[in-house]
C-alpha positions as CSV (number, residue, x, y, z in Angstrom):
1,M,251.6,134.0,116.2
2,K,248.4,134.4,114.2
3,T,248.7,136.3,111.0
4,I,247.2,139.8,111.2
5,E,244.5,140.4,108.6
6,V,245.2,143.7,107.0
7,T,244.1,144.7,103.5
8,A,247.0,146.0,101.5
9,T,246.7,149.5,100.2
10,E,248.6,150.5,97.1
11,V,249.5,154.2,97.3
12,T,250.1,156.3,94.2
13,A,252.8,159.0,94.0
14,E,250.0,161.6,93.7
15,E,248.4,160.5,96.9
16,A,251.7,160.3,98.7
17,E,252.3,163.9,97.7
18,Q,248.8,165.0,98.8
19,R,249.5,163.4,102.2
20,T,252.8,165.2,102.6
21,I,252.1,168.4,104.6
22,R,255.1,170.7,104.4
23,R,255.6,173.6,106.8
24,A,256.7,175.9,104.0
25,E,253.4,175.3,102.1
26,L,251.0,175.8,105.0
27,V,248.4,178.6,104.8
28,P,248.0,180.4,108.2
29,D,244.5,181.3,109.4
30,R,244.6,184.4,111.6
31,S,240.9,184.6,112.1
32,A,240.0,181.0,112.9
33,F,238.5,181.9,116.3
34,I,236.4,184.6,117.9
35,D,239.2,185.7,120.3
36,T,241.4,186.9,117.4
37,V,239.7,190.3,117.7
38,L,241.1,190.8,121.2
39,P,244.4,192.7,121.4
40,Q,246.2,190.1,123.5
41,C,245.3,187.4,120.8
42,A,245.9,189.4,117.7
43,G,248.4,187.7,115.3
44,K,248.0,184.2,116.5
45,E,248.1,181.7,113.7
46,N,246.1,178.4,113.4
47,Y,246.6,175.7,110.9
48,A,244.3,172.8,110.1
49,L,246.4,169.9,108.8
50,I,244.1,166.9,109.0
51,G,240.4,167.6,109.3
52,P,238.9,171.0,110.2
53,G,239.5,170.7,113.9
54,V,237.5,173.2,115.9
55,S,237.9,176.2,113.6
56,E,235.1,178.8,113.6
57,N,236.2,180.0,110.1
58,P,234.4,178.0,107.4
59,D,237.0,179.2,104.8
60,Q,240.0,177.7,106.6
61,V,242.3,175.7,104.3
62,V,242.5,172.0,105.2
63,P,245.3,170.1,103.4
64,V,244.1,166.5,104.2
65,T,240.3,166.0,104.5
66,A,240.1,162.2,104.6
67,P,238.7,160.9,107.9
68,H,241.4,159.6,110.3
69,G,239.4,159.1,113.5
70,F,241.1,162.3,114.8
71,N,242.0,165.8,113.8
72,L,245.4,167.4,113.7
73,G,246.3,171.1,113.6
74,V,248.8,173.6,114.8
75,A,248.8,176.5,117.3
76,A,251.5,179.0,116.3
77,L,251.7,182.2,118.4
78,P,254.2,185.0,118.3
79,H,255.9,186.1,121.5
80,G,253.5,187.4,124.1
81,I,250.3,186.4,122.3
82,T,247.5,184.4,124.1
83,N,245.0,181.8,123.2
84,S,242.0,182.5,125.3
85,L,240.2,180.2,127.8
86,H,238.0,177.5,126.1
87,L,237.1,173.9,126.6
88,H,236.9,170.8,124.3
89,F,234.5,167.8,124.3
90,T,237.1,165.5,122.9
91,A,240.8,165.0,123.6
92,E,243.3,167.9,123.0
93,V,247.0,167.1,123.1
94,F,249.8,169.6,122.4
95,S,253.2,168.4,121.2
96,C,255.6,171.3,121.6
97,M,258.1,171.8,118.9
98,S,259.3,175.3,119.7
99,G,258.7,178.2,122.0
100,K,258.0,178.5,125.7
101,W,254.3,178.3,126.7
102,L,252.5,179.2,129.9
103,F,249.3,177.0,130.1
104,R,246.6,177.8,132.6
105,W,243.3,176.1,133.3
106,G,240.0,176.4,135.1
107,V,236.9,178.6,134.6
108,D,238.9,181.7,135.2
109,G,242.3,180.2,134.5
110,T,243.4,180.1,138.1
111,D,243.2,176.4,138.9
112,G,246.8,175.9,137.9
113,E,249.6,176.8,135.5
114,A,252.3,174.8,133.7
115,L,255.3,175.8,131.7
116,I,255.6,173.9,128.4
117,E,258.8,173.7,126.4
118,P,260.1,171.9,123.3
119,G,259.8,168.2,123.6
120,D,256.9,168.4,126.1
121,V,253.6,166.8,125.4
122,I,250.5,167.8,127.5
123,S,247.0,166.3,127.4
124,I,244.4,168.7,128.7
125,P,241.3,166.9,130.1
126,T,238.0,167.3,128.3
127,W,235.4,169.6,129.8
128,V,238.2,171.8,131.4
129,F,238.8,175.4,130.3
130,R,242.3,175.9,129.1
131,G,244.3,178.8,127.6
132,F,248.0,179.5,127.0
133,T,250.5,182.3,126.2
134,N,253.8,182.1,124.3
135,V,256.1,183.5,127.0
136,G,259.3,182.6,125.0
137,S,261.4,185.1,123.1
138,D,260.6,183.6,119.7
139,D,257.6,182.4,117.7
140,G,256.2,179.1,119.1
141,W,254.8,176.0,117.3
142,M,252.7,173.2,118.8
143,F,251.0,170.4,117.0
144,S,247.4,170.0,118.4
145,S,245.9,166.5,118.3
146,L,242.2,166.4,118.6
147,G,240.1,163.3,119.3
148,Q,237.4,162.0,116.9
149,D,236.5,163.1,113.3
150,E,233.7,165.3,114.7
151,T,235.0,167.2,117.7
152,G,231.8,169.1,118.6
153,G,233.6,172.4,118.5
154,I,234.6,174.3,121.6
155,L,233.0,176.4,124.3
156,W,234.5,179.7,125.3
157,A,234.8,181.0,128.8
158,P,232.0,183.6,129.3
159,S,234.6,186.3,129.8
160,V,235.9,185.7,126.3
161,L,232.5,185.9,124.6
162,A,231.8,189.1,126.5
163,A,235.1,190.7,125.6
164,A,234.7,189.8,121.9
165,G,231.1,191.2,122.0
166,E,232.5,194.5,123.2
167,M,234.6,194.5,120.0
168,G,231.6,193.8,117.8
169,K,232.3,190.1,117.2
170,F,229.8,187.4,118.1
171,L,229.5,183.6,117.8
172,S,226.4,182.2,116.2
173,A,224.5,179.2,117.6
174,N,225.9,177.1,114.7
175,N,229.5,178.0,115.7
176,E,230.3,180.7,113.1
177,M,231.6,184.2,113.8
178,V,229.2,187.1,112.9
179,D,229.7,190.8,113.0
180,G,227.7,193.3,115.0
181,E,228.2,196.7,116.6
182,P,230.3,197.0,119.7
183,G,228.2,195.5,122.5
184,Q,225.3,195.0,120.1
185,P,224.8,191.6,118.3
186,P,223.3,191.5,114.8
187,E,219.5,191.3,114.7
188,G,217.9,188.0,113.7
189,V,220.9,185.8,114.5
190,A,220.8,183.2,117.3
191,L,223.9,183.4,119.3
192,T,225.9,180.9,121.4
193,E,224.8,181.3,125.0
194,P,227.6,181.4,127.6
195,L,227.5,178.7,130.3
196,S,225.6,179.7,133.4
197,D,227.1,180.0,136.8
198,A,225.6,176.6,137.8
199,Q,227.0,174.9,134.7
200,L,230.4,176.4,135.3
201,A,230.3,175.2,138.9
202,A,229.6,171.7,137.8
203,L,232.7,171.4,135.6
204,P,235.6,169.2,136.8
205,R,238.5,170.7,138.6
206,F,242.1,169.6,138.2
207,G,245.0,170.5,140.5
208,L,248.7,170.8,139.8
209,D,249.5,167.2,140.7
210,Q,246.7,165.8,138.5
211,M,247.8,167.9,135.6
212,R,251.4,166.9,136.1
213,E,250.4,163.3,135.5
214,R,249.2,164.4,132.0
215,L,252.4,166.1,131.1
216,A,255.2,164.1,129.5
217,Q,258.6,166.0,129.6
218,P,261.8,164.6,128.0
219,G,263.0,163.5,131.5
220,D,259.8,161.5,132.0
221,L,260.2,159.4,128.9
222,H,261.2,155.8,129.0
223,W,262.9,154.9,125.7
224,S,262.8,151.4,124.5
225,S,265.8,150.3,122.4
226,S,263.9,147.2,121.2
227,P,260.3,148.4,120.5
228,F,260.0,146.5,117.2
229,L,260.8,143.2,115.6
230,D,263.5,144.8,113.4
231,S,265.4,146.4,116.3
232,R,268.5,144.3,115.6
233,L,268.4,144.6,111.8
234,H,270.0,146.9,109.3
235,G,267.6,149.6,108.5
236,G,265.7,149.1,111.8
237,G,267.0,150.2,115.2
238,A,264.6,153.0,115.9
239,E,263.8,153.8,119.6
240,L,260.3,154.5,120.9
241,A,258.9,156.3,123.9
242,L,255.2,156.0,124.7
243,V,253.3,159.1,125.8
244,I,249.6,158.4,125.4
245,G,248.3,154.8,124.9
246,Y,250.2,151.7,123.9
247,G,250.1,152.3,120.1
248,I,252.5,150.3,118.0
249,T,255.1,149.1,120.5
250,E,256.0,145.4,120.6
251,D,258.0,145.8,123.8
252,R,255.8,144.1,126.5
253,L,257.6,146.0,129.3
254,Q,256.7,149.5,127.9
255,N,254.0,151.5,129.5
256,P,252.7,155.0,128.5
257,K,252.7,158.1,130.6
258,V,249.0,158.7,130.0
259,Y,246.6,155.8,129.9
260,N,243.0,157.1,129.5
261,P,241.3,156.8,126.1
262,H,241.9,159.7,123.6
263,G,240.9,158.1,120.4
264,F,244.6,158.0,119.4
265,S,248.0,157.2,120.8
266,I,251.0,159.4,120.9
267,A,254.7,158.3,121.0
268,W,258.1,159.7,120.3
269,L,260.3,157.9,117.8
270,R,264.0,158.6,117.2
271,A,266.7,157.1,115.0
272,E,270.3,157.7,114.0
273,P,271.0,158.4,110.3
274,G,270.4,155.2,108.3
275,Q,268.2,153.7,111.0
276,G,264.4,153.6,111.2
277,V,261.6,151.1,111.0
278,S,261.6,148.4,108.3
279,A,258.7,147.5,106.0
280,H,255.4,146.8,107.9
281,R,251.7,147.7,107.8
282,H,248.7,147.8,110.0
283,D,245.0,148.7,110.0
284,A,245.1,152.1,111.8
285,S,245.4,155.6,110.6
286,Q,248.9,157.1,111.3
287,V,250.6,160.4,111.1
288,F,254.3,161.5,111.6
289,M,255.2,164.9,112.8
290,V,258.9,165.8,112.6
291,M,260.7,167.6,115.3
292,D,264.4,167.0,114.3
293,G,266.3,165.7,111.3
294,R,265.1,164.5,107.9
295,W,263.1,161.4,107.2
296,R,262.2,159.3,104.2
297,I,258.8,157.6,104.2
298,T,258.6,154.8,101.6
299,L,255.2,153.3,100.8
300,N,254.2,150.0,99.0
301,R,256.0,146.7,98.8
302,E,255.8,146.8,95.0
303,N,256.0,150.1,93.0
304,P,257.4,152.0,95.9
305,V,256.8,155.8,96.3
306,S,258.7,158.0,98.7
307,S,258.3,161.3,100.4
308,E,261.0,163.2,102.4
309,I,260.0,165.4,105.3
310,G,261.9,167.7,107.7
311,P,261.3,169.8,110.8
312,L,257.6,170.8,111.3
313,D,256.5,168.7,108.3
314,T,253.8,166.1,108.6
315,F,253.0,162.9,106.7
316,S,249.7,160.9,106.8
317,V,250.0,157.2,106.0
318,P,247.0,155.6,104.4
319,V,245.4,152.8,106.4
320,G,246.8,149.3,105.4
321,A,249.7,150.7,103.3
322,W,253.1,149.1,103.6
323,R,255.5,151.7,105.0
324,Q,259.2,152.0,105.7
325,I,260.6,154.9,107.8
326,E,264.3,156.0,107.6
327,S,266.2,158.8,109.2
328,I,268.2,160.3,106.4
329,G,269.6,163.5,107.8
330,D,273.1,164.2,109.3
331,Q,271.8,164.1,112.9
332,T,269.5,162.0,115.1
333,G,266.0,162.3,113.8
334,Q,263.0,162.6,116.2
335,L,259.3,162.7,115.4
336,V,255.9,162.2,116.9
337,V,253.9,159.2,115.9
338,M,250.2,159.6,116.2
339,T,248.2,156.4,115.6
340,G,244.4,156.1,115.5
341,G,242.5,154.1,118.1
342,D,242.6,153.5,121.9
343,G,244.0,149.9,121.8
344,R,247.3,148.3,120.8
345,V,247.9,148.3,117.0
346,L,249.4,145.0,115.9
347,L,251.9,145.2,113.1
348,E,252.4,142.9,110.1
349,W,256.0,142.8,109.0
350,D,257.4,142.0,105.6
351,D,258.3,138.3,105.4
352,A,262.0,139.2,104.9
353,V,262.0,141.1,108.2
354,V,260.4,138.2,110.0
355,S,263.1,135.8,108.7
356,A,266.0,138.1,109.3
357,A,264.8,138.8,112.9
358,R,264.5,135.1,113.6
359,E,268.1,134.6,112.5
360,Q,269.0,137.2,115.1
361,G,267.1,135.2,117.7
362,L,264.0,137.4,117.9
363,S,260.4,136.6,117.2
364,R,257.0,137.5,118.6
365,D,254.8,135.6,121.0
366,T,251.1,134.8,120.6
367,N,250.3,138.2,122.2
368,G,252.3,140.1,119.6
369,Y,255.2,141.0,121.8
370,L,258.9,140.4,121.2
371,A,260.3,137.1,122.5
372,P,263.3,134.8,122.0
373,S,262.9,132.7,118.9
374,A,264.3,129.7,120.7
375,I,261.3,129.7,123.1
376,V,258.4,130.7,120.8
377,D,259.4,129.1,117.5
378,R,259.7,125.4,118.6
379,D,257.7,123.8,115.8
């Protein structure tokens, strides 16, 4: 197989710490969007983790600002609180970590509904109004993955803009919230115009069956026990389930639940304590979001630096950096792997991994997929 040309990136301990986003250190934004003035939306928390996302609050805290080709945030709502109807121009994918959520979609939210629970991942189509309510008994937490570095912001349903205006809150033409009197916008400020009836009528419609194809629940997942070259090696052995795109799998028989381009791929990865993914690197941006267990991420082949993350923590790996992933808790660890780009991402493995895998009878074919060494290593 042809050697993959990836420029090595040496990561300092300081940068590794900056790219470690711990749940306990996050700063919630309770006024990120115009609908927070509405009673049914009061108390919702938004977090920008990587990039500013679609926030309408210019003062929102963003832990990692380096461009990734995508944005990552969090929707965290107390029981009974709603996120109002809006649409996105780029992909929006929710990975549910806790809570029970009722999603609805369509101009007035009546085209369909779906119940989302922990372990579910749903991709809402672009140019479709969507909203959701935490209908569970506890606070809920969903990671929100957004396509592109520049998302173009969001458009609110006309009913949302009207209701906020009655509360004296308006949205300027440059996507910032401005205050006025109830029902009276401030003078001299150009406001965002709601979509016309004709524009609303031209938006795409999605039925229940179509949206079900974009929802990956735990029972839908097809886990590969041999997704990587190190699957038979000590320190390897992680399992992978594709959700959106092909991403980093080396199992030629794996297919994702959702195929259409998002600007990133999403997959679940799980491993028993002591297992993980051996030293490798690639040329795409990548983020890990933890659902269960504890994980150690070790960077660099020389001068290694490590970071440990637990439930609801996030880690962003610099492009081209050597990385090793290990489940270190006392239970099966599970996390979401988000990788930049719409195509397959080819991995470069440490030479020791390649040699050890060959001794176990496993190599890769010219297409970068796992294959028996006896067949592909004949010279």
